C-alpha positions as CSV (number, residue, x, y, z in Angstrom):
1,A,8.0,-11.4,5.2
2,Q,11.1,-9.1,5.5
3,T,12.4,-9.1,9.0
4,L,13.4,-5.6,10.1
5,L,17.0,-5.1,11.4
6,F,15.6,-2.8,14.0
7,P,12.0,-3.4,15.0
8,A,9.8,-0.3,14.7
9,Q,7.2,0.8,17.3
10,V,4.2,2.8,16.5
11,E,1.6,4.4,18.8
12,L,-1.9,4.0,17.6
13,N,-4.9,6.1,18.4
14,P,-7.7,4.3,20.3
15,E,-9.7,3.7,17.1
16,L,-6.8,2.2,15.2
17,L,-5.8,0.1,18.2
18,G,-9.2,-1.5,18.1
19,V,-8.8,-2.2,14.4
20,F,-5.3,-3.7,15.2
21,D,-6.8,-6.0,17.8
22,E,-9.4,-7.2,15.3
23,A,-6.9,-7.6,12.4
24,V,-3.7,-8.8,14.2
25,E,-4.2,-12.4,13.2
26,L,-4.8,-11.5,9.5
27,L,-1.9,-9.0,9.6
28,N,0.5,-11.7,10.9
29,K,-0.7,-14.2,8.2
30,S,-0.2,-11.5,5.5
31,G,3.5,-11.0,6.1
32,F,3.6,-8.6,9.0
33,A,5.1,-9.7,12.4
34,V,3.3,-7.4,14.8
35,S,2.4,-7.5,18.5
36,H,1.3,-5.3,21.4
37,F,4.2,-3.4,22.9
38,G,2.3,-1.9,25.9
39,G,-0.3,0.7,26.1
40,R,-1.2,1.9,22.6
41,M,2.2,0.9,21.2
42,V,2.6,-1.8,18.6
43,N,5.9,-3.5,17.8
44,I,6.6,-4.2,14.1
45,E,9.3,-6.9,13.6
46,A,8.6,-7.7,9.9
47,V,6.7,-6.4,7.0
48,P,5.5,-8.2,3.8
49,S,8.6,-8.2,1.5
50,I,6.9,-6.1,-1.1
51,L,6.7,-3.3,1.5
52,S,10.4,-3.5,2.4
53,R,11.3,-0.3,0.6
54,K,8.6,1.7,2.5
55,S,8.6,3.1,6.0
56,P,7.4,0.1,8.2
57,S,5.4,2.4,10.5
58,E,3.8,4.4,7.7
59,A,3.0,1.3,5.6
60,F,1.5,-0.5,8.7
61,T,-0.7,2.4,9.7
62,K,-2.0,2.9,6.1
63,V,-2.8,-0.8,5.8
64,L,-4.7,-0.5,9.1
65,D,-6.6,2.6,7.8
66,D,-7.5,0.7,4.6
67,Y,-8.7,-2.3,6.7
68,A,-10.9,0.0,8.8
69,S,-12.5,1.7,5.8
70,L,-13.0,-1.5,3.8
71,K,-14.5,-3.3,6.8
72,T,-17.3,-0.8,7.1
73,S,-18.2,-1.4,3.4
74,G,-18.5,-5.1,3.8
75,H,-15.5,-6.3,1.8
76,D,-13.9,-9.8,2.1
77,M,-11.2,-8.8,4.6
78,K,-8.6,-11.4,3.4
79,K,-8.9,-10.0,-0.1
80,A,-9.0,-6.4,1.1
81,M,-5.8,-6.9,3.1
82,A,-4.0,-8.3,0.0
83,Q,-5.3,-5.4,-2.1
84,S,-4.2,-2.9,0.6
85,I,-0.7,-4.4,0.8
86,A,-0.4,-4.4,-3.0
87,C,-1.5,-0.8,-3.2
88,R,0.8,0.4,-0.4
89,S,3.8,-1.3,-2.1
90,A,3.1,0.5,-5.4
91,V,5.3,3.2,-6.7
92,M,3.8,6.5,-5.5
93,A,4.1,10.0,-6.7
94,G,7.5,11.4,-5.8
95,D,9.2,8.0,-5.7
96,R,12.4,8.0,-7.7
97,L,13.0,5.2,-10.1
98,S,16.1,4.4,-12.2
99,D,15.6,4.0,-16.0
100,E,15.7,0.2,-15.6
101,E,13.2,0.2,-12.8
102,A,10.8,2.4,-14.8
103,I,11.1,0.2,-18.0
104,H,10.6,-3.0,-15.8
105,L,7.6,-1.4,-14.2
106,I,5.9,-0.6,-17.5
107,S,6.8,-4.1,-18.9
108,R,5.2,-5.7,-15.9
109,L,2.1,-3.5,-16.2
110,L,1.6,-4.5,-19.8
111,E,1.7,-8.2,-18.8
112,C,-1.2,-7.7,-16.4
113,E,-4.6,-9.2,-17.1
114,N,-6.2,-5.9,-16.0
115,R,-3.7,-3.3,-17.0
116,Y,-6.1,-0.4,-17.2
117,S,-6.8,0.1,-13.5
118,C,-5.3,-0.5,-10.0
119,P,-7.0,-2.7,-7.5
120,H,-9.0,0.3,-6.3
121,G,-10.3,1.0,-9.8
122,R,-8.1,4.0,-10.5
123,P,-6.8,4.3,-14.1
124,T,-3.2,3.3,-14.9
125,F,-3.3,5.1,-18.3
126,V,-4.7,8.4,-19.4
127,K,-5.1,9.6,-23.0
128,L,-3.8,13.0,-23.8
129,T,-4.6,14.4,-27.2
130,R,-2.6,16.9,-29.1
131,E,-5.3,19.4,-28.3
132,D,-4.9,18.6,-24.6
133,L,-1.2,19.3,-24.8
134,D,-1.6,22.5,-26.8
135,R,-4.1,23.8,-24.2
136,Q,-1.7,23.0,-21.4
137,F,1.0,25.0,-23.1
138,G,-1.2,27.9,-24.0
139,R,-1.3,27.2,-27.7
140,A,-5.0,26.6,-28.1
C-alpha cells in the first residue's frame, strides 16, 4: 500500500455506499486503507502501490464500480478485485509516457504469459495491413 500524504475523502451515492460496506474488508486487504468518514463520505488513507500515480478518489470509485458489476455476474470477488486494481493501474489513453517508460512497458508485455489480451479480454495488439493504412489515408 502507498500511504497518501493527505488522505482523500469521497462522497458515495447510496448504491456505492452499500457496495463499499460489503467490500470494505476486501478493499483493506487489497492495499487500500479506507474507512467511513461520516454520512456517505469515505476516507482514503492509502491505495495499492500500483495505483499511486492515479487519482485516489477516482481509482477507488472505479474499483467499487467494477466490484459491483462483477458481483452481479457471479465472479470470485477476491480475483475480481485483483483484476480491477490491475486494470485501473494500467496506462490509459491520454496518459503520457517517456520513451523509456514506453519501451519498458512493451518489454514487460512481451514477457507476459497471455500477452494478447488484458484481464478483461480486450486485445493488446491489433493487426493493421498496408491496405488498412492506405484506406485510412484515402489512398485505396
